PyMOL Python script that loads the backbone (N, CA, C, O; Angstrom):
from pymol import cmd

cmd.read_pdbstr("""\
ATOM      1  N   MET A   1     -88.212  11.022 -10.131  1.00  0.00           N
ATOM      2  CA  MET A   1     -89.390  11.068 -10.980  1.00  0.00           C
ATOM      3  C   MET A   1     -89.859   9.641 -11.239  1.00  0.00           C
ATOM      4  O   MET A   1     -89.062   8.742 -11.507  1.00  0.00           O
ATOM      5  N   CYS A   2     -91.158   9.462 -11.151  1.00  0.00           N
ATOM      6  CA  CYS A   2     -91.780   8.153 -11.370  1.00  0.00           C
ATOM      7  C   CYS A   2     -91.367   7.129 -10.323  1.00  0.00           C
ATOM      8  O   CYS A   2     -91.582   5.931 -10.512  1.00  0.00           O
ATOM      9  N   GLY A   3     -90.781   7.582  -9.227  1.00  0.00           N
ATOM     10  CA  GLY A   3     -90.350   6.661  -8.182  1.00  0.00           C
ATOM     11  C   GLY A   3     -91.436   6.449  -7.145  1.00  0.00           C
ATOM     12  O   GLY A   3     -92.607   6.762  -7.361  1.00  0.00           O
ATOM     13  N   ALA A   4     -91.013   5.910  -6.016  1.00  0.00           N
ATOM     14  CA  ALA A   4     -91.958   5.607  -4.937  1.00  0.00           C
ATOM     15  C   ALA A   4     -92.467   6.860  -4.247  1.00  0.00           C
ATOM     16  O   ALA A   4     -93.558   6.855  -3.676  1.00  0.00           O
ATOM     17  N   PHE A   5     -91.682   7.940  -4.293  1.00  0.00           N
ATOM     18  CA  PHE A   5     -92.050   9.172  -3.607  1.00  0.00           C
ATOM     19  C   PHE A   5     -92.152  10.335  -4.586  1.00  0.00           C
ATOM     20  O   PHE A   5     -91.405  10.406  -5.562  1.00  0.00           O
ATOM     21  N   LEU A   6     -93.072  11.232  -4.317  1.00  0.00           N
ATOM     22  CA  LEU A   6     -93.263  12.422  -5.140  1.00  0.00           C
ATOM     23  C   LEU A   6     -92.058  13.351  -4.964  1.00  0.00           C
ATOM     24  O   LEU A   6     -91.601  13.580  -3.844  1.00  0.00           O
ATOM     25  N   THR A   7     -91.553  13.875  -6.067  1.00  0.00           N
ATOM     26  CA  THR A   7     -90.403  14.787  -6.029  1.00  0.00           C
ATOM     27  C   THR A   7     -90.777  16.103  -6.711  1.00  0.00           C
ATOM     28  O   THR A   7     -91.852  16.236  -7.296  1.00  0.00           O
ATOM     29  N   GLY A   8     -89.875  17.058  -6.620  1.00  0.00           N
ATOM     30  CA  GLY A   8     -90.084  18.321  -7.316  1.00  0.00           C
ATOM     31  C   GLY A   8     -90.215  18.125  -8.812  1.00  0.00           C
ATOM     32  O   GLY A   8     -90.993  18.821  -9.464  1.00  0.00           O
ATOM     33  N   ALA A   9     -89.468  17.193  -9.358  1.00  0.00           N
ATOM     34  CA  ALA A   9     -89.546  16.913 -10.794  1.00  0.00           C
ATOM     35  C   ALA A   9     -90.947  16.443 -11.181  1.00  0.00           C
ATOM     36  O   ALA A   9     -91.476  16.838 -12.221  1.00  0.00           O
ATOM     37  N   ASP A  10     -91.538  15.606 -10.348  1.00  0.00           N
ATOM     38  CA  ASP A  10     -92.903  15.136 -10.620  1.00  0.00           C
ATOM     39  C   ASP A  10     -93.876  16.307 -10.648  1.00  0.00           C
ATOM     40  O   ASP A  10     -94.735  16.393 -11.525  1.00  0.00           O
ATOM     41  N   ILE A  11     -93.734  17.204  -9.683  1.00  0.00           N
ATOM     42  CA  ILE A  11     -94.628  18.353  -9.599  1.00  0.00           C
ATOM     43  C   ILE A  11     -94.456  19.262 -10.807  1.00  0.00           C
ATOM     44  O   ILE A  11     -95.439  19.735 -11.377  1.00  0.00           O
ATOM     45  N   LEU A  12     -93.209  19.505 -11.197  1.00  0.00           N
ATOM     46  CA  LEU A  12     -92.958  20.368 -12.357  1.00  0.00           C
ATOM     47  C   LEU A  12     -93.518  19.771 -13.642  1.00  0.00           C
ATOM     48  O   LEU A  12     -93.983  20.504 -14.515  1.00  0.00           O
ATOM     49  N   LEU A  13     -93.478  18.462 -13.764  1.00  0.00           N
ATOM     50  CA  LEU A  13     -93.981  17.814 -14.972  1.00  0.00           C
ATOM     51  C   LEU A  13     -95.489  17.596 -14.964  1.00  0.00           C
ATOM     52  O   LEU A  13     -96.086  17.356 -16.013  1.00  0.00           O
ATOM     53  N   SER A  14     -96.103  17.678 -13.797  1.00  0.00           N
ATOM     54  CA  SER A  14     -97.510  17.311 -13.704  1.00  0.00           C
ATOM     55  C   SER A  14     -98.408  18.166 -14.590  1.00  0.00           C
ATOM     56  O   SER A  14     -99.236  17.621 -15.319  1.00  0.00           O
ATOM     57  N   PHE A  15     -98.271  19.484 -14.549  1.00  0.00           N
ATOM     58  CA  PHE A  15     -99.193  20.308 -15.328  1.00  0.00           C
ATOM     59  C   PHE A  15     -99.071  20.073 -16.829  1.00  0.00           C
ATOM     60  O   PHE A  15    -100.087  19.828 -17.479  1.00  0.00           O
ATOM     61  N   PRO A  16     -97.859  20.138 -17.417  1.00  0.00           N
ATOM     62  CA  PRO A  16     -97.823  19.920 -18.881  1.00  0.00           C
ATOM     63  C   PRO A  16     -98.325  18.544 -19.299  1.00  0.00           C
ATOM     64  O   PRO A  16     -98.935  18.403 -20.358  1.00  0.00           O
ATOM     65  N   LEU A  17     -98.073  17.526 -18.476  1.00  0.00           N
ATOM     66  CA  LEU A  17     -98.555  16.190 -18.828  1.00  0.00           C
ATOM     67  C   LEU A  17    -100.072  16.106 -18.735  1.00  0.00           C
ATOM     68  O   LEU A  17    -100.729  15.597 -19.643  1.00  0.00           O
ATOM     69  N   ILE A  18    -100.625  16.606 -17.634  1.00  0.00           N
ATOM     70  CA  ILE A  18    -102.075  16.553 -17.451  1.00  0.00           C
ATOM     71  C   ILE A  18    -102.772  17.406 -18.506  1.00  0.00           C
ATOM     72  O   ILE A  18    -103.793  17.003 -19.063  1.00  0.00           O
ATOM     73  N   ALA A  19    -102.219  18.580 -18.775  1.00  0.00           N
ATOM     74  CA  ALA A  19    -102.834  19.477 -19.756  1.00  0.00           C
ATOM     75  C   ALA A  19    -102.755  18.923 -21.175  1.00  0.00           C
ATOM     76  O   ALA A  19    -103.658  19.152 -21.980  1.00  0.00           O
ATOM     77  N   SER A  20    -101.686  18.198 -21.487  1.00  0.00           N
ATOM     78  CA  SER A  20    -101.525  17.708 -22.860  1.00  0.00           C
ATOM     79  C   SER A  20    -102.308  16.424 -23.116  1.00  0.00           C
ATOM     80  O   SER A  20    -102.588  16.083 -24.265  1.00  0.00           O
ATOM     81  N   ARG A  21    -102.657  15.719 -22.057  1.00  0.00           N
ATOM     82  CA  ARG A  21    -103.407  14.480 -22.234  1.00  0.00           C
ATOM     83  C   ARG A  21    -104.752  14.795 -22.890  1.00  0.00           C
ATOM     84  O   ARG A  21    -105.507  15.641 -22.411  1.00  0.00           O
ATOM     85  N   GLY A  22    -105.029  14.124 -23.960  1.00  0.00           N
ATOM     86  CA  GLY A  22    -106.295  14.321 -24.649  1.00  0.00           C
ATOM     87  C   GLY A  22    -106.292  15.483 -25.634  1.00  0.00           C
ATOM     88  O   GLY A  22    -107.259  15.664 -26.373  1.00  0.00           O
ATOM     89  N   ARG A  23    -105.226  16.267 -25.656  1.00  0.00           N
ATOM     90  CA  ARG A  23    -105.166  17.414 -26.565  1.00  0.00           C
ATOM     91  C   ARG A  23    -104.376  17.117 -27.829  1.00  0.00           C
ATOM     92  O   ARG A  23    -104.340  17.935 -28.748  1.00  0.00           O
ATOM     93  N   THR A  24    -103.754  15.973 -27.876  1.00  0.00           N
ATOM     94  CA  THR A  24    -102.941  15.633 -29.031  1.00  0.00           C
ATOM     95  C   THR A  24    -103.160  14.180 -29.413  1.00  0.00           C
ATOM     96  O   THR A  24    -103.375  13.326 -28.553  1.00  0.00           O
ATOM     97  N   ALA A  25    -103.105  13.911 -30.685  1.00  0.00           N
ATOM     98  CA  ALA A  25    -103.273  12.537 -31.164  1.00  0.00           C
ATOM     99  C   ALA A  25    -102.010  11.719 -30.936  1.00  0.00           C
ATOM    100  O   ALA A  25    -102.035  10.493 -31.043  1.00  0.00           O
ATOM    101  N   VAL A  26    -100.914  12.384 -30.626  1.00  0.00           N
ATOM    102  CA  VAL A  26     -99.635  11.694 -30.427  1.00  0.00           C
ATOM    103  C   VAL A  26     -99.553  11.064 -29.041  1.00  0.00           C
ATOM    104  O   VAL A  26     -99.036   9.956 -28.897  1.00  0.00           O
ATOM    105  N   LEU A  27    -100.048  11.746 -28.037  1.00  0.00           N
ATOM    106  CA  LEU A  27     -99.954  11.276 -26.653  1.00  0.00           C
ATOM    107  C   LEU A  27    -101.197  10.474 -26.284  1.00  0.00           C
ATOM    108  O   LEU A  27    -102.066  10.948 -25.553  1.00  0.00           O
ATOM    109  N   THR A  28    -101.264   9.253 -26.804  1.00  0.00           N
ATOM    110  CA  THR A  28    -102.427   8.410 -26.547  1.00  0.00           C
ATOM    111  C   THR A  28    -102.097   7.348 -25.508  1.00  0.00           C
ATOM    112  O   THR A  28    -100.937   6.989 -25.306  1.00  0.00           O
ATOM    113  N   GLU A  29    -103.127   6.860 -24.863  1.00  0.00           N
ATOM    114  CA  GLU A  29    -102.938   5.809 -23.865  1.00  0.00           C
ATOM    115  C   GLU A  29    -102.424   4.522 -24.508  1.00  0.00           C
ATOM    116  O   GLU A  29    -101.663   3.779 -23.888  1.00  0.00           O
ATOM    117  N   GLN A  30    -102.834   4.259 -25.739  1.00  0.00           N
ATOM    118  CA  GLN A  30    -102.382   3.052 -26.431  1.00  0.00           C
ATOM    119  C   GLN A  30    -100.874   3.107 -26.715  1.00  0.00           C
ATOM    120  O   GLN A  30    -100.187   2.091 -26.610  1.00  0.00           O
ATOM    121  N   LYS A  31    -100.369   4.274 -27.068  1.00  0.00           N
ATOM    122  CA  LYS A  31     -98.936   4.420 -27.376  1.00  0.00           C
ATOM    123  C   LYS A  31     -98.087   4.548 -26.122  1.00  0.00           C
ATOM    124  O   LYS A  31     -96.944   4.091 -26.098  1.00  0.00           O
ATOM    125  N   PHE A  32     -98.631   5.163 -25.085  1.00  0.00           N
ATOM    126  CA  PHE A  32     -97.861   5.452 -23.875  1.00  0.00           C
ATOM    127  C   PHE A  32     -98.631   5.047 -22.608  1.00  0.00           C
ATOM    128  O   PHE A  32     -98.965   5.907 -21.793  1.00  0.00           O
ATOM    129  N   PRO A  33     -98.912   3.771 -22.438  1.00  0.00           N
ATOM    130  CA  PRO A  33     -99.721   3.348 -21.290  1.00  0.00           C
ATOM    131  C   PRO A  33     -99.068   3.665 -19.937  1.00  0.00           C
ATOM    132  O   PRO A  33     -99.768   4.000 -18.981  1.00  0.00           O
ATOM    133  N   LEU A  34     -97.752   3.565 -19.848  1.00  0.00           N
ATOM    134  CA  LEU A  34     -97.088   3.855 -18.578  1.00  0.00           C
ATOM    135  C   LEU A  34     -97.143   5.345 -18.250  1.00  0.00           C
ATOM    136  O   LEU A  34     -97.255   5.719 -17.083  1.00  0.00           O
ATOM    137  N   LEU A  35     -97.066   6.185 -19.258  1.00  0.00           N
ATOM    138  CA  LEU A  35     -97.181   7.624 -19.037  1.00  0.00           C
ATOM    139  C   LEU A  35     -98.579   7.972 -18.542  1.00  0.00           C
ATOM    140  O   LEU A  35     -98.727   8.795 -17.639  1.00  0.00           O
ATOM    141  N   TRP A  36     -99.589   7.363 -19.114  1.00  0.00           N
ATOM    142  CA  TRP A  36    -100.968   7.607 -18.666  1.00  0.00           C
ATOM    143  C   TRP A  36    -101.156   7.108 -17.233  1.00  0.00           C
ATOM    144  O   TRP A  36    -101.864   7.734 -16.444  1.00  0.00           O
ATOM    145  N   LYS A  37    -100.532   6.002 -16.901  1.00  0.00           N
ATOM    146  CA  LYS A  37    -100.604   5.484 -15.537  1.00  0.00           C
ATOM    147  C   LYS A  37     -99.932   6.464 -14.568  1.00  0.00           C
ATOM    148  O   LYS A  37    -100.429   6.699 -13.466  1.00  0.00           O
ATOM    149  N   TYR A  38     -98.809   7.024 -14.986  1.00  0.00           N
ATOM    150  CA  TYR A  38     -98.084   8.012 -14.191  1.00  0.00           C
ATOM    151  C   TYR A  38     -98.943   9.264 -13.971  1.00  0.00           C
ATOM    152  O   TYR A  38     -99.003   9.786 -12.858  1.00  0.00           O
ATOM    153  N   ILE A  39     -99.600   9.740 -15.016  1.00  0.00           N
ATOM    154  CA  ILE A  39    -100.480  10.913 -14.898  1.00  0.00           C
ATOM    155  C   ILE A  39    -101.618  10.613 -13.925  1.00  0.00           C
ATOM    156  O   ILE A  39    -101.954  11.452 -13.090  1.00  0.00           O
ATOM    157  N   ALA A  40    -102.208   9.437 -14.024  1.00  0.00           N
ATOM    158  CA  ALA A  40    -103.284   9.054 -13.110  1.00  0.00           C
ATOM    159  C   ALA A  40    -102.778   9.027 -11.678  1.00  0.00           C
ATOM    160  O   ALA A  40    -103.490   9.428 -10.756  1.00  0.00           O
ATOM    161  N   LYS A  41    -101.550   8.556 -11.487  1.00  0.00           N
ATOM    162  CA  LYS A  41    -100.946   8.524 -10.150  1.00  0.00           C
ATOM    163  C   LYS A  41    -100.759   9.945  -9.615  1.00  0.00           C
ATOM    164  O   LYS A  41    -101.018  10.203  -8.439  1.00  0.00           O
ATOM    165  N   LEU A  42    -100.314  10.858 -10.462  1.00  0.00           N
ATOM    166  CA  LEU A  42    -100.156  12.252 -10.043  1.00  0.00           C
ATOM    167  C   LEU A  42    -101.491  12.855  -9.619  1.00  0.00           C
ATOM    168  O   LEU A  42    -101.564  13.596  -8.639  1.00  0.00           O
ATOM    169  N   GLU A  43    -102.532  12.535 -10.355  1.00  0.00           N
ATOM    170  CA  GLU A  43    -103.858  13.089 -10.053  1.00  0.00           C
ATOM    171  C   GLU A  43    -104.444  12.536  -8.748  1.00  0.00           C
ATOM    172  O   GLU A  43    -105.391  13.105  -8.206  1.00  0.00           O
ATOM    173  N   GLN A  44    -103.892  11.446  -8.252  1.00  0.00           N
ATOM    174  CA  GLN A  44    -104.364  10.865  -6.999  1.00  0.00           C
ATOM    175  C   GLN A  44    -103.614  11.393  -5.779  1.00  0.00           C
ATOM    176  O   GLN A  44    -103.967  11.068  -4.645  1.00  0.00           O
ATOM    177  N   GLU A  45    -102.592  12.196  -6.004  1.00  0.00           N
ATOM    178  CA  GLU A  45    -101.831  12.768  -4.897  1.00  0.00           C
ATOM    179  C   GLU A  45    -102.723  13.703  -4.076  1.00  0.00           C
ATOM    180  O   GLU A  45    -103.475  14.492  -4.648  1.00  0.00           O
ATOM    181  N   PRO A  46    -102.648  13.625  -2.754  1.00  0.00           N
ATOM    182  CA  PRO A  46    -103.472  14.493  -1.900  1.00  0.00           C
ATOM    183  C   PRO A  46    -103.283  15.985  -2.196  1.00  0.00           C
ATOM    184  O   PRO A  46    -104.255  16.740  -2.188  1.00  0.00           O
ATOM    185  N   GLY A  47    -102.061  16.410  -2.454  1.00  0.00           N
ATOM    186  CA  GLY A  47    -101.817  17.825  -2.753  1.00  0.00           C
ATOM    187  C   GLY A  47    -102.480  18.264  -4.049  1.00  0.00           C
ATOM    188  O   GLY A  47    -102.989  19.382  -4.141  1.00  0.00           O
ATOM    189  N   TYR A  48    -102.479  17.397  -5.044  1.00  0.00           N
ATOM    190  CA  TYR A  48    -103.135  17.712  -6.315  1.00  0.00           C
ATOM    191  C   TYR A  48    -104.638  17.845  -6.102  1.00  0.00           C
ATOM    192  O   TYR A  48    -105.264  18.792  -6.577  1.00  0.00           O
ATOM    193  N   LYS A  49    -105.205  16.887  -5.385  1.00  0.00           N
ATOM    194  CA  LYS A  49    -106.643  16.926  -5.118  1.00  0.00           C
ATOM    195  C   LYS A  49    -107.018  18.176  -4.323  1.00  0.00           C
ATOM    196  O   LYS A  49    -108.053  18.792  -4.579  1.00  0.00           O
ATOM    197  N   LYS A  50    -106.181  18.546  -3.363  1.00  0.00           N
ATOM    198  CA  LYS A  50    -106.445  19.734  -2.559  1.00  0.00           C
ATOM    199  C   LYS A  50    -106.406  20.987  -3.433  1.00  0.00           C
ATOM    200  O   LYS A  50    -107.241  21.880  -3.288  1.00  0.00           O
ATOM    201  N   GLY A  51    -105.433  21.045  -4.340  1.00  0.00           N
ATOM    202  CA  GLY A  51    -105.336  22.185  -5.247  1.00  0.00           C
ATOM    203  C   GLY A  51    -106.541  22.294  -6.165  1.00  0.00           C
ATOM    204  O   GLY A  51    -107.076  23.384  -6.367  1.00  0.00           O
ATOM    205  N   VAL A  52    -106.966  21.177  -6.716  1.00  0.00           N
ATOM    206  CA  VAL A  52    -108.143  21.163  -7.594  1.00  0.00           C
ATOM    207  C   VAL A  52    -109.370  21.617  -6.816  1.00  0.00           C
ATOM    208  O   VAL A  52    -110.172  22.404  -7.318  1.00  0.00           O
ATOM    209  N   LYS A  53    -109.516  21.119  -5.589  1.00  0.00           N
ATOM    210  CA  LYS A  53    -110.661  21.492  -4.760  1.00  0.00           C
ATOM    211  C   LYS A  53    -110.676  23.005  -4.515  1.00  0.00           C
ATOM    212  O   LYS A  53    -111.731  23.636  -4.579  1.00  0.00           O
ATOM    213  N   LYS A  54    -109.517  23.579  -4.239  1.00  0.00           N
ATOM    214  CA  LYS A  54    -109.426  25.013  -3.986  1.00  0.00           C
ATOM    215  C   LYS A  54    -109.789  25.812  -5.243  1.00  0.00           C
ATOM    216  O   LYS A  54    -110.485  26.823  -5.155  1.00  0.00           O
ATOM    217  N   ILE A  55    -109.327  25.367  -6.392  1.00  0.00           N
ATOM    218  CA  ILE A  55    -109.658  26.048  -7.645  1.00  0.00           C
ATOM    219  C   ILE A  55    -111.161  25.996  -7.887  1.00  0.00           C
ATOM    220  O   ILE A  55    -111.752  26.993  -8.303  1.00  0.00           O
ATOM    221  N   VAL A  56    -111.784  24.856  -7.635  1.00  0.00           N
ATOM    222  CA  VAL A  56    -113.233  24.716  -7.812  1.00  0.00           C
ATOM    223  C   VAL A  56    -113.969  25.660  -6.860  1.00  0.00           C
ATOM    224  O   VAL A  56    -114.973  26.266  -7.236  1.00  0.00           O
ATOM    225  N   GLU A  57    -113.471  25.784  -5.634  1.00  0.00           N
ATOM    226  CA  GLU A  57    -114.094  26.710  -4.674  1.00  0.00           C
ATOM    227  C   GLU A  57    -114.042  28.147  -5.179  1.00  0.00           C
ATOM    228  O   GLU A  57    -115.005  28.899  -5.028  1.00  0.00           O
ATOM    229  N   ILE A  58    -112.930  28.521  -5.769  1.00  0.00           N
ATOM    230  CA  ILE A  58    -112.739  29.914  -6.218  1.00  0.00           C
ATOM    231  C   ILE A  58    -113.390  30.155  -7.577  1.00  0.00           C
ATOM    232  O   ILE A  58    -114.101  31.143  -7.764  1.00  0.00           O
ATOM    233  N   GLU A  59    -113.144  29.247  -8.526  1.00  0.00           N
ATOM    234  CA  GLU A  59    -113.568  29.441  -9.910  1.00  0.00           C
ATOM    235  C   GLU A  59    -114.917  28.792 -10.248  1.00  0.00           C
ATOM    236  O   GLU A  59    -115.589  29.203 -11.194  1.00  0.00           O
ATOM    237  N   GLY A  60    -115.298  27.799  -9.486  1.00  0.00           N
ATOM    238  CA  GLY A  60    -116.533  27.098  -9.775  1.00  0.00           C
ATOM    239  C   GLY A  60    -116.334  25.814 -10.566  1.00  0.00           C
ATOM    240  O   GLY A  60    -117.216  24.956 -10.597  1.00  0.00           O
ATOM    241  N   SER A  61    -115.177  25.682 -11.204  1.00  0.00           N
ATOM    242  CA  SER A  61    -114.855  24.453 -11.952  1.00  0.00           C
ATOM    243  C   SER A  61    -113.335  24.394 -12.136  1.00  0.00           C
ATOM    244  O   SER A  61    -112.617  25.353 -11.858  1.00  0.00           O
ATOM    245  N   PHE A  62    -112.878  23.248 -12.610  1.00  0.00           N
ATOM    246  CA  PHE A  62    -111.444  23.060 -12.864  1.00  0.00           C
ATOM    247  C   PHE A  62    -111.255  22.346 -14.182  1.00  0.00           C
ATOM    248  O   PHE A  62    -111.963  21.390 -14.498  1.00  0.00           O
ATOM    249  N   SER A  63    -110.297  22.818 -14.939  1.00  0.00           N
ATOM    250  CA  SER A  63    -109.860  22.149 -16.152  1.00  0.00           C
ATOM    251  C   SER A  63    -108.390  22.479 -16.346  1.00  0.00           C
ATOM    252  O   SER A  63    -107.983  23.635 -16.235  1.00  0.00           O
ATOM    253  N   ALA A  64    -107.598  21.455 -16.638  1.00  0.00           N
ATOM    254  CA  ALA A  64    -106.177  21.681 -16.883  1.00  0.00           C
ATOM    255  C   ALA A  64    -105.943  22.266 -18.258  1.00  0.00           C
ATOM    256  O   ALA A  64    -104.826  22.669 -18.583  1.00  0.00           O
ATOM    257  N   THR A  65    -106.991  22.316 -19.070  1.00  0.00           N
ATOM    258  CA  THR A  65    -106.881  22.886 -20.412  1.00  0.00           C
ATOM    259  C   THR A  65    -107.910  24.006 -20.565  1.00  0.00           C
ATOM    260  O   THR A  65    -108.896  24.080 -19.831  1.00  0.00           O
ATOM    261  N   ILE A  66    -107.656  24.839 -21.508  1.00  0.00           N
ATOM    262  CA  ILE A  66    -108.575  25.954 -21.761  1.00  0.00           C
ATOM    263  C   ILE A  66    -109.655  25.536 -22.725  1.00  0.00           C
ATOM    264  O   ILE A  66    -110.526  26.338 -23.063  1.00  0.00           O
TER     265      ILE A  66
END
""", "prot")
cmd.dss("prot")
cmd.show_as("cartoon", "prot")
cmd.util.cbc("prot")
cmd.orient("prot")
């Protein structure tokens, strides 16, 4: 996790981290800059982008939160 290569742990953590970003006053970029950098890195993964693209094709839009 958080290493040079994407692992299963990264994938399992990606949704709760992405979904919680911006939904709580506790998880702010000022308090956790490295965590926000990690989330941004996850969002740049080709598989993540492909998944988002597929959801947009099916649903018309994508949001990690409701």
